[in-house]
N, C-alpha and C positions, 0 to 999 in steps of 0.2 A: 616566438610562436603566437599566432593569432587564434585565440579561442573565443567563440561567440555564442556557445550554447553549453550549459552545464546543469547537472542535477545536484541538488544539495538537500540536506536534512536539517531542520531547525526545531529547537524545543525551548519553550519558555521555562524559566526557573520555577521550581516548586515553592509554594507558599510555606512559610514557617509554621510549626505547630503551636497551638495555644498552650498556655502554661496553667497548671493546677498549683496554686500557692495560697497561703493564708497569712494574714498580717501577724507578725510576731514582734512584739515590743515589750519592754519592761512595764510591768503593772497592767498589761493588757493580755490576760491569759487566753482569751478566746476572741482573737481578732477575726474580722470577716475575710472573705475571699479577696485576693488582690492579684490573681494571675493575669498577666497581660496577653494581648493577642500576638499572633505570629506576624512577621513581616511579609510583604507581598514579594513574589518571585519576580526576577528581572525579565524584561521583554527582549526579544530579538528584533533589532531594527535594521532595515536596509536603508543606506544613505548614499546619495550621489557624491562622489569624489572626482573632481575634474582632473586630478593627476592620473587617474586610471584610464587606460585605453582599450583593454581587453578584459576577458574573464579568466585570464591565465592563472591567477592566484587560486581560483577555486578548483584547479586541476589537482592541487596538492592537499587541499583541505575541503572536505565535503560535509562535515558535521559541525553545527554551531549550537551551543547551549548556553543559556543565560544562567546567572548565579541564583541559587535558591535563597529564599528569605530566611532570616534567622528566627529561631523560636522565641516566643514571648518569655518574659521573666517576672519575678515577683515585683511587688510595689507597683503593679499595673504598668509595667514597662513593656511597650510594644517592641517586638524584634525589628532589627534593621532590615530594610528592603534589600533584595538582591540587586546587584549591579546589572545594568543592561549590557547586552552584547551588540556591538555595532558592526554590521557587515557593509563594507565599502564596495560600491559598484560604480561602473562608469555611466556617464549620461547616455540615455538611450536604451537602458535596460528594462526589459518587460519581465515581470514576475508572474508566473503562472503556477497554480496548484497542480502538481503532477498527478493527483488522483482524480480530481473533479474537472480539471482543465479550465477552471475559472481564472480569468485574468484578474490578478489582485491589484497590480499597479503598473503604470508606465512611467518611469522616472526619467525626466529629461532636463531638469534644471539643477544647477549647482546647489548642494546642501538639501535638496528635496529628500524627504524620507517617509517611511511607512513602517508601522509595526507588522511584522510578518508572523510572529508567534508571541502571544501574550503570556505573561507570567501568572501563576496561580495565586488566588487570594490566600492570605494568611488565616490560620485557624483561630477560633475564639478561645480566649482564656476563661477560667472559671468565674472571673469577676462578671463576665457578661451574662452568666446564668443565675445570678443571685435573684431572689424574689422573696416576698413576704412569707411564703410557705416553705422555702428552701434557702435558708440564710447561710448555709455552708455547703454549696455545691462542690462535688468533686468531679465535675465533668468539664472537659475541654475537647475541642475538635482539632483534627489534624489539618494541615494546610492542603490546599487543593493542588493537583498536578498542573504544570504549565501546558499550554497548547503546543502540540507538535504536528508537523506536516512536512511532506516532501514537496520541493519546489523545483520548477524549471526556471532558470535565468537565461534569457535570450537577449543578446545585444544586437540592436539595429542602429548602425552608425548614423550620427547626425551630421549632415553636410549640406552646404548650400547647393553645390553643383555636383552631379554624378556623371562620370564618364562611362558610357555603355557601348559595348560592341562585341563583335565576334572575336575569337582568339587571334592574337597576332595582328590586330588592327592598328596598333601603335598607341594605345591608351597610356601605357606607362611612359613612353617617350614624350608624349604630350604633357603629362603631369610633371615630369622632370624639367621640361622646357619652360613651363609656366610657374612652377612653385619651388619651394625649398625642400621638397620631398625627393627621395632618392630610391625609387622602386627599382627592382631588378628588370633590366632590359636585355632581351635575347631574341635571336632570330628563330624562334620556335613557339608553337602554341602553348598556352598556359604557363608562360614564364612568370606570370603573376598568379599566385595561388591564395593570397590574402589581400583584403582591401587595404589600400594605402591612402592616407590623408595628407594633404598639403595645403598651405595657405598661398593664394594667388593675389599679388599686389596689383591694384588697378590704378591708383593714383596716390597722391600724398595722404597718408593716413587712411586709405581705403583698401579693403581686401575682402576676400571671401574664401570659404573653405571648399576644397574640391576633393573628391574621392575617386580613386581608380578601382572600379569593380572588375574582378576577374571575368575573363571572356565567357559569353554565353554561347551555347550550341543548341541545335534543334532538339527539343525534348527537355530543355532546362527546367521548364515548369513542372516536369514529372520527376526531377531529381537527376537527370543525366548530366554528365560532366560535373561541374561544380554546382550546377543547378540551384535548387531552392535555398541552399545554404547561403548564397550570395544575392539572390534575387531580393531577399528580404531587406538588404541594406539599401536597395533603391527606393524603398518606401518612404524614407525620411528625407531623401534629396528633394530640394524645392524645384530645381531646374535640371533637366537631363540633356546631355550632349551625346548624340549618337556618333561614334567614331567609326567610319567605314573606310576600309582599305581599297583604294583605287587600283592597286596592283594585284588584287586577288582575282581568282577565276570568276567568282560570282559578280554580276553586275551590281552597281551601287544601289539601285532601287530594289533589286531582289534581296540584298543583304538587309536593307532597311525594313522591308516588309517582314522578313524573318524575325528580326528583333522585336518589332512591334507585336507580332503574333505571340511570341513567347511571353512577353510581358502581359498581354491581354489574357492569355490562358492562366497565368499565375494570379493576377489581380487587375481587373478591368480598369480600376481607378488609376493605375500607373500611367496608362496611355493618355490620360487627361491632363497630366502635368505639362507645364511649359517645356518645350523641347526645341533643340537646335540640332543641325546636322553638320558634322565636320568631315568632309571628304578628304581623307588623309593620304599621304605619300604621293602628292602631286608631282614631286620631283623624280618619281620613279616611272612615270609614263611619258610617252612621246606626245608631240604636239597634236597629232591626229586623234589620239585617244582623249586628250584633254578637250579637244573641240567637241567630241561626241558627248563628253560629260557636261559641258556647258549647254549643249543642245538639249540634253535630258533635263537639266535644271530649268531652262527657259520654257520647256514643253510641259511643265507642271507635273513632273514625276514625283515630286515630294510635296508634303502638306505643311511645310514650315520653312523657316529661313535656312539656307544652305551656304556653307563657307568652304571653299576649296583651299586646303592648307597643306603645309609640310611641317609636321611636328619636329622633325630632325633639324631642318634649317630655320624653323620658326617663321616661315613665310605665311602670312595670312592669320597668324594667331592673335594679333592685336585686336582686329575687328571682331573675332570670335569672343574674346574675353570681354570686351566692352558691351557686346550685345548680351552676353550672359549676365553681366552685372546690371544692365538695364532691365532685364527680366526680373532680377531679384528686387530691384528698386520698385518695380510695379507691384510685386507681391507685398512689399513692405507698406506701400501706400494703401493696399486693400485691407490688410489686417492691422495696420497701425502699430507695427512693432519694428524694432531695429533689425538690420540685416544679420548681424552677428548672433542674434538670439532667437529669431523666428524660425520655425520649421513646420512643414506640413506633415501631419501624421495621418496615415490611412488605417482605419479600424479594420480588424480582421473579421 
């Protein structure tokens, strides 16, 4: 099951209480104060773990608390600090305060971490309150409570290339043909209800990550169909491939305009990303229809490079893949990062 948005509660550990104690030794009948401070409470830390792919684990556990600090002891011994609680999250997780809606962090790199709830300070022992006028204080303070908050965790998949299209356009078939992924393929709309990632090999030692985004319909930016839930995954894709069904009732240019408009309504920055068009299912139309498609392309109906392909028979896919890889390399040259690590993030 693919889970990409969950609400959790986190609480830092309470600080340990300070200690009231007096030095007691042989031949020292009235030793001074020696009560130690309490230990600090543990923090709750969110840390990226590359082995995680979804937020499914949080479906079964929503409360995370760090360990409390230990109380201080005599002989000015400070209590032990509470152990931190580590919350493992997949790369691409956005952490938001559920009450204030403040974005706390956007974690994208392996082992990247942030403290989401700090532990409380330990209380002061009576040794800290000694003075010239009060040499035997019987005062100590309690440890402070840890920070607590409700959080939204939202996963935005990180991929180099995203496949975007209307339902049943052949995106899943294309991903199966190009990568090691095995998404569900069926002859009905919304056969893909979860994003699916796959690695596409380009040459010897060269590859990039591709994601199949579930089909978008009119009104997706308002939440219709699978809507906003999956539009957000497009935000981190560096290059977009619009997969359009040539055998559908809608004309290719009309389908393309519909997809562009849905993305623009959701986030205008999405349409500024590098994009390619794959006119799919060329093996399912006759020669006359194919001629009209070529006339449409040569007539300037599209604003970017167009490839007529068949995902099922793999015809035309090589040129599409190399063009997508070329676009990724251009982006790498611009930002000075490696293809496998760089990604474009759009602020909300």
